[in-house]
C-alpha positions as CSV (number, residue, x, y, z in Angstrom):
1,P,3.1,-8.3,-18.7
2,R,4.9,-5.5,-17.0
3,S,7.0,-6.5,-14.0
4,T,6.3,-5.0,-10.6
5,L,8.6,-2.3,-9.2
6,F,9.9,-4.3,-6.3
7,P,10.8,-8.0,-7.1
8,Y,9.8,-10.5,-4.5
9,T,12.1,-12.6,-2.4
10,T,11.8,-16.3,-3.1
11,L,9.7,-18.0,-0.4
12,F,10.8,-21.5,0.7
13,R,7.5,-22.9,1.9
14,S,9.0,-26.1,3.1
15,E,10.6,-24.2,6.0
16,R,7.4,-22.4,7.0
17,C,4.3,-23.0,9.0
18,I,1.1,-22.2,7.1
19,L,-2.1,-21.4,9.1
20,S,-5.6,-20.3,8.0
21,A,-7.2,-17.7,10.1
22,A,-10.3,-19.9,10.1
23,V,-8.3,-22.7,11.7
24,A,-6.9,-20.4,14.3
25,I,-10.4,-19.1,15.2
26,A,-11.5,-22.7,15.5
27,V,-8.7,-23.4,17.9
28,F,-9.7,-20.3,20.0
29,A,-13.5,-20.6,20.0
30,G,-14.5,-23.9,18.4
31,E,-15.8,-25.0,15.1
32,S,-19.1,-22.9,15.3
33,A,-17.1,-19.7,15.6
34,R,-15.0,-20.6,12.6
35,A,-18.1,-21.2,10.5
36,E,-19.7,-17.8,11.5
37,A,-16.5,-16.0,10.6
38,T,-16.3,-17.6,7.2
39,A,-19.9,-16.9,6.4
40,D,-19.6,-13.2,7.4
41,R,-16.3,-12.4,5.7
42,G,-16.1,-14.9,2.9
43,E,-12.7,-16.7,2.4
44,P,-10.6,-16.6,5.6
45,A,-7.2,-14.9,5.8
46,T,-4.1,-17.1,5.6
47,I,-0.9,-16.5,7.6
48,D,2.4,-17.9,6.4
49,A,5.6,-17.5,8.6
50,K,8.7,-19.4,9.8
51,Q,7.6,-19.0,13.4
52,M,4.1,-18.5,14.8
53,S,2.7,-17.9,18.3
54,F,-0.8,-17.1,19.6
55,D,-2.4,-15.1,22.4
56,R,-5.7,-16.9,22.7
57,P,-7.5,-14.5,25.1
58,N,-6.8,-11.5,22.8
59,N,-7.3,-13.4,19.5
60,M,-3.9,-12.4,18.4
61,A,-1.4,-14.2,16.1
62,Y,2.3,-13.3,16.0
63,G,4.5,-14.2,13.0
64,E,8.2,-13.8,12.6
65,G,10.4,-14.6,9.6
66,D,9.2,-14.0,6.0
67,V,5.6,-13.4,7.2
68,V,2.9,-13.4,4.5
69,I,-0.8,-12.6,5.1
70,R,-3.3,-12.9,2.3
71,Y,-6.9,-11.8,2.5
72,R,-9.2,-10.8,-0.3
73,R,-7.2,-8.7,-2.8
74,A,-4.4,-7.8,-0.4
75,T,-1.1,-9.5,0.4
76,L,1.1,-8.2,3.2
77,R,4.7,-9.3,3.6
78,A,7.1,-8.3,6.5
79,D,9.8,-9.6,8.8
80,K,7.4,-9.5,11.8
81,V,3.6,-9.1,12.1
82,R,1.1,-8.8,14.9
83,Y,-2.3,-9.8,13.6
84,N,-5.7,-9.5,15.2
85,M,-7.9,-12.2,13.7
86,G,-11.0,-10.6,15.1
87,T,-10.6,-7.2,13.6
88,Q,-8.3,-8.2,10.6
89,E,-5.7,-5.6,11.7
90,A,-2.0,-6.1,11.2
91,W,1.0,-4.2,12.6
92,A,4.0,-5.0,10.4
93,D,7.7,-4.3,11.0
94,G,10.8,-4.8,8.8
95,N,10.8,-4.8,4.9
96,V,7.0,-4.3,4.8
97,R,5.5,-4.8,1.4
98,L,1.7,-4.4,0.7
99,N,0.3,-5.5,-2.7
100,R,-3.3,-4.5,-3.4
101,G,-4.8,-4.5,-6.9
102,N,-2.5,-2.5,-9.1
103,E,-0.7,-1.0,-6.1
104,E,2.5,-1.9,-4.4
105,W,3.7,-0.2,-1.2
106,V,7.1,-0.7,0.6
107,S,7.8,0.7,4.1
108,P,10.0,0.0,7.1
109,A,6.8,-0.4,9.2
110,A,3.1,-0.1,8.5
111,Y,-0.4,-0.7,9.8
112,Y,-3.0,-2.3,7.6
113,N,-6.7,-3.3,8.2
114,F,-7.6,-6.1,5.8
115,E,-11.3,-5.5,6.4
116,T,-11.5,-1.7,5.9
117,E,-8.3,-1.5,3.7
118,E,-7.0,1.3,6.0
119,F,-3.3,1.8,5.5
120,K,-0.8,3.9,7.5
121,A,2.9,4.3,7.3
122,D,5.4,7.0,8.3
123,Q,7.7,6.5,5.3
124,V,6.5,4.8,2.1
125,R,7.6,4.1,-1.5
126,G,4.9,2.9,-3.8
127,F,3.9,1.9,-7.3
128,V,0.5,3.0,-8.5
129,D,0.5,2.1,-12.2
130,P,2.2,3.9,-13.9
131,L,3.4,6.2,-11.1
132,I,6.3,5.7,-8.6
133,I,5.4,7.7,-5.5
134,T,7.4,8.3,-2.3
135,G,5.8,10.0,0.7
136,H,5.7,10.6,4.5
137,S,2.9,10.0,6.9
138,I,0.5,8.3,4.5
139,H,-2.9,7.7,6.0
140,Q,-6.5,7.0,4.9
141,V,-8.8,10.0,4.6
142,G,-11.9,8.2,3.3
143,S,-12.9,5.2,1.2
144,N,-10.2,4.7,-1.4
145,H,-8.7,8.1,-0.5
146,Y,-5.3,8.6,1.0
147,A,-3.2,11.6,2.0
148,F,0.6,12.0,2.4
149,A,3.2,14.7,3.2
150,K,6.4,15.7,1.4
151,G,6.1,13.4,-1.5
152,T,7.6,12.9,-4.9
153,L,6.2,11.4,-8.1
154,T,7.7,10.1,-11.3
155,T,7.2,7.6,-14.1
156,C,11.0,7.1,-14.5
157,D,12.2,3.9,-12.9
158,Y,15.9,4.9,-13.0
159,D,17.7,5.6,-9.7
160,P,18.0,8.5,-9.5
161,P,15.1,9.3,-11.9
162,H,15.6,11.6,-14.9
163,Y,12.8,13.8,-13.6
164,R,10.6,14.0,-10.6
165,V,7.8,16.1,-9.2
166,Q,8.2,17.3,-5.6
167,A,5.2,18.3,-3.5
168,S,4.7,19.5,0.0
169,R,1.6,17.2,0.2
170,G,-0.5,15.0,-1.9
171,E,-3.7,12.9,-2.1
172,I,-4.4,9.6,-3.9
173,W,-7.7,8.3,-5.1
174,S,-6.8,4.8,-6.0
175,G,-7.7,4.0,-9.6
176,D,-8.8,7.6,-10.3
177,R,-6.2,10.3,-9.7
178,V,-3.3,11.7,-7.8
179,V,-3.3,15.3,-6.7
180,L,-0.1,17.2,-5.6
181,Y,0.1,20.6,-4.0
182,N,2.9,23.2,-4.0
183,V,4.6,21.4,-6.8
184,T,8.2,21.8,-8.2
185,V,9.1,19.9,-11.4
186,R,12.8,18.9,-11.5
187,A,14.9,17.6,-14.4
188,G,17.6,15.8,-12.4
189,N,18.3,18.2,-9.6
190,V,17.4,21.4,-11.6
191,P,14.0,23.0,-10.8
192,V,12.2,23.7,-14.0
193,F,8.6,24.6,-13.1
194,W,6.5,25.4,-10.1
195,F,2.7,24.9,-9.9
196,P,0.3,25.3,-7.0
197,V,-1.6,22.1,-8.0
198,M,-0.9,19.1,-10.3
199,T,-3.3,16.3,-11.0
200,W,-2.4,13.0,-12.6
201,S,-5.4,11.1,-13.8
202,Q,-5.4,7.3,-13.9
203,Q,-8.5,7.2,-16.1
204,R,-7.9,6.8,-19.8
205,D,-10.8,9.1,-20.8
206,Y,-8.9,12.1,-19.4
207,P,-5.5,13.8,-20.1
208,P,-3.2,12.1,-17.7
209,L,-1.5,15.3,-16.5
210,V,-3.2,18.5,-15.6
211,L,-1.1,21.5,-14.4
212,V,-2.9,24.3,-12.6
213,R,-0.9,27.6,-12.9
214,S,-3.5,29.8,-11.1
215,E,-7.2,29.8,-10.4
216,E,-7.9,31.5,-13.7
217,H,-5.6,29.5,-15.9
218,T,-5.2,25.8,-16.4
219,S,-3.0,24.1,-19.0
220,E,-3.2,20.4,-19.9
221,L,-0.1,18.4,-20.9
222,Q,-0.7,15.2,-22.7
223,S,2.0,12.7,-21.9
224,R,3.5,10.8,-24.8
């Protein structure tokens, strides 16, 4: 299987404290509250960190040192995390890495809601198979729909990439397509083409790359 873009740091669990969100809720509100949370949300979240502290009145957990939170299909890693176990919101700082399905996002700091899957970050670099994407001010627009500013896209994993696509803004429909606007295609640092819109489909039934030259003319480029 293909390796992920960003290799993980080895986690030494013997040095860490591991806490289930259900256990934390039981500490805060008793066993009955824990049972209700599990029934409503399914499997509870787990928090793994070197140091943990709690704010009982506000239902908050604070992790520091190789923090890992797992809930449903998402795994969030960071140096520090503030986590609200009532709303499933997390504010992460330092070497933030979010894995969700076939996506992987890396950022200096980020916000993530495990319940709604809302994700926000000022600067982000991500892998959305098979695309490597960088962007600014990524935020959720709708269900499974994200927008970002001043982004680049490539499938080349060299640094720097052999080619890249630069855009003034873009949108991501996870598992469906990526749409870029005001696009410049560069070979190395040399600008080669400009297009008002570029769409990259993640569905195998469609050509992966669609280049829109104008409203009247559309050309499709089948990647090989």
